[in-house]
C-alpha positions as CSV (number, residue, x, y, z in Angstrom):
1,M,-138.9,-4.9,-18.0
2,I,-139.6,-3.3,-21.0
3,F,-141.6,-0.1,-21.1
4,Q,-142.4,2.3,-23.8
5,M,-144.0,6.3,-22.4
6,F,-145.7,8.6,-25.3
7,S,-145.9,12.3,-23.3
8,S,-146.3,15.5,-25.3
9,C,-144.7,17.6,-22.1
10,A,-141.1,18.2,-22.2
11,N,-141.6,17.5,-18.5
12,G,-142.9,14.6,-17.2
13,L,-143.5,11.9,-14.3
14,A,-144.4,7.9,-15.6
15,Y,-145.7,6.2,-12.7
16,S,-146.5,3.3,-15.3
17,N,-144.9,1.3,-18.2
18,D,-147.5,2.6,-20.8
19,M,-148.5,6.6,-20.2
20,Q,-150.1,9.0,-22.2
21,I,-150.5,12.9,-21.6
22,S,-151.5,15.9,-24.1
23,K,-150.8,19.2,-24.2
24,N,-150.0,21.3,-26.4
25,E,-146.3,20.5,-26.9
26,G,-143.8,18.4,-28.5
27,F,-144.3,14.6,-28.7
28,Y,-142.3,12.4,-27.3
29,D,-142.4,8.3,-27.7
30,I,-139.8,6.8,-25.9
31,K,-138.7,2.7,-25.9
32,F,-136.8,2.0,-23.6
33,S,-135.4,-1.7,-21.6
34,I,-133.4,-2.0,-18.2
35,N,-133.5,-5.8,-18.6
36,C,-130.0,-6.1,-19.5
37,F,-128.6,-4.0,-16.8
38,K,-127.6,-6.3,-14.0
39,A,-126.0,-4.8,-11.2
40,P,-122.8,-6.6,-9.7
41,D,-123.8,-9.4,-6.3
42,I,-121.3,-7.0,-3.9
43,L,-123.7,-4.6,-4.6
44,T,-127.5,-6.4,-4.3
45,Q,-126.3,-8.0,-0.8
46,A,-124.9,-4.8,0.2
47,N,-126.9,-1.9,1.5
48,A,-126.3,0.0,-1.3
49,S,-128.0,3.1,-3.0
50,F,-126.2,4.2,-6.9
51,T,-126.5,6.8,-9.2
52,I,-124.9,5.3,-12.8
53,G,-125.6,7.5,-15.6
54,Y,-124.7,7.4,-19.6
55,N,-124.0,11.0,-22.4
56,I,-126.2,9.9,-25.3
57,S,-126.5,11.0,-28.9
58,I,-128.7,10.3,-31.4
59,N,-129.5,9.7,-34.7
60,D,-132.1,11.5,-36.9
61,E,-134.3,8.2,-36.2
62,G,-134.1,8.9,-32.1
63,Y,-131.6,5.9,-31.2
64,P,-128.3,6.6,-29.3
65,E,-125.4,6.2,-31.3
66,D,-122.6,7.0,-28.9
67,V,-122.7,6.0,-25.5
68,A,-120.2,6.7,-22.9
69,L,-120.8,5.8,-19.3
70,L,-121.0,8.6,-16.3
71,T,-119.7,7.7,-12.4
72,F,-120.5,9.5,-10.3
73,N,-119.4,7.7,-6.8
74,E,-116.1,7.0,-6.8
75,S,-115.8,4.1,-4.0
76,I,-118.5,2.5,-6.4
77,K,-116.4,3.0,-9.5
78,S,-114.3,-0.2,-9.6
79,L,-117.3,-2.5,-8.7
80,I,-119.4,-0.9,-11.4
81,R,-117.1,-0.5,-14.7
82,G,-117.5,-3.9,-16.7
83,A,-120.7,-4.3,-15.5
84,F,-122.7,-1.6,-16.3
85,D,-120.3,-0.2,-20.0
86,S,-119.7,-3.8,-21.2
87,E,-120.8,-5.1,-25.2
88,E,-123.7,-6.4,-23.6
89,V,-125.3,-3.0,-22.3
90,I,-124.1,-0.5,-24.9
91,S,-125.7,-2.6,-27.0
92,C,-129.1,-3.1,-25.2
93,I,-128.8,1.1,-25.0
94,K,-128.5,1.2,-28.4
95,K,-132.1,-0.2,-28.7
96,W,-133.4,2.4,-27.3
97,R,-135.6,4.8,-29.1
98,F,-136.7,8.3,-28.3
99,V,-138.6,9.7,-31.0
100,G,-138.7,13.3,-30.8
101,L,-135.5,14.7,-28.8
102,N,-133.2,16.5,-30.7
103,S,-130.9,14.7,-32.5
104,K,-128.1,17.4,-32.5
105,S,-127.8,17.4,-28.4
106,T,-126.4,15.3,-25.9
107,Y,-128.6,13.9,-23.7
108,T,-127.8,12.9,-19.8
109,V,-129.3,9.5,-19.0
110,L,-129.2,8.2,-15.7
111,L,-130.4,4.9,-13.3
112,R,-130.9,5.4,-9.8
113,W,-130.6,1.6,-7.8
114,E,-131.6,1.0,-4.1
115,H,-131.3,-1.3,-2.0
116,M,-133.8,-3.8,-2.0
117,K,-135.3,-1.9,-4.6
118,G,-134.0,-2.9,-8.0
119,W,-133.2,-0.6,-10.5
120,V,-136.6,2.5,-9.1
121,T,-135.8,6.5,-11.2
122,M,-134.9,6.7,-15.3
123,M,-133.7,10.5,-15.9
124,I,-133.1,12.1,-18.9
125,Y,-131.6,15.1,-19.4
126,S,-130.4,18.1,-21.8
127,E,-130.4,22.0,-21.8
128,K,-133.4,22.4,-22.9
129,M,-135.2,19.3,-21.0
130,N,-135.4,16.6,-18.3
131,L,-137.8,14.5,-17.4
132,C,-138.1,11.2,-14.5
133,I,-139.6,8.2,-15.0
134,N,-140.4,6.7,-12.0
135,L,-139.8,2.9,-12.4
136,L,-142.3,0.1,-11.4
137,P,-141.6,-2.8,-10.1
138,E,-143.4,-5.4,-11.8
139,K,-146.7,-7.5,-10.3
140,N,-146.6,-11.2,-10.3
């Protein structure tokens, strides 16, 4: 899945792959792909729902520079290490683009996996914004 969202508000909720909202606040152009995120087989076969996260800092062009995996659930920590902090995933994240976000801030990006659904939400947090994007399944 490749997503692109244009938004002019700091707090938003996206329900589709392409979205445009107009308000008189800042402008954001967010592009990302989660195709490189492959949940380990043991988690997709088990009744597992979990959240992973990354602390990222972005450069002046809006691309992530520093990317660090965050884990919140100690019971699956050992299962996701190597899968979500691999070179392939980190390289994928570094291709994301967050135009309009402050390059002097650190952002937390959370991805939520739900059993039998896959990736369902992406949340982007900083001290000045909270953005939740609902990830819709691809249509066949």
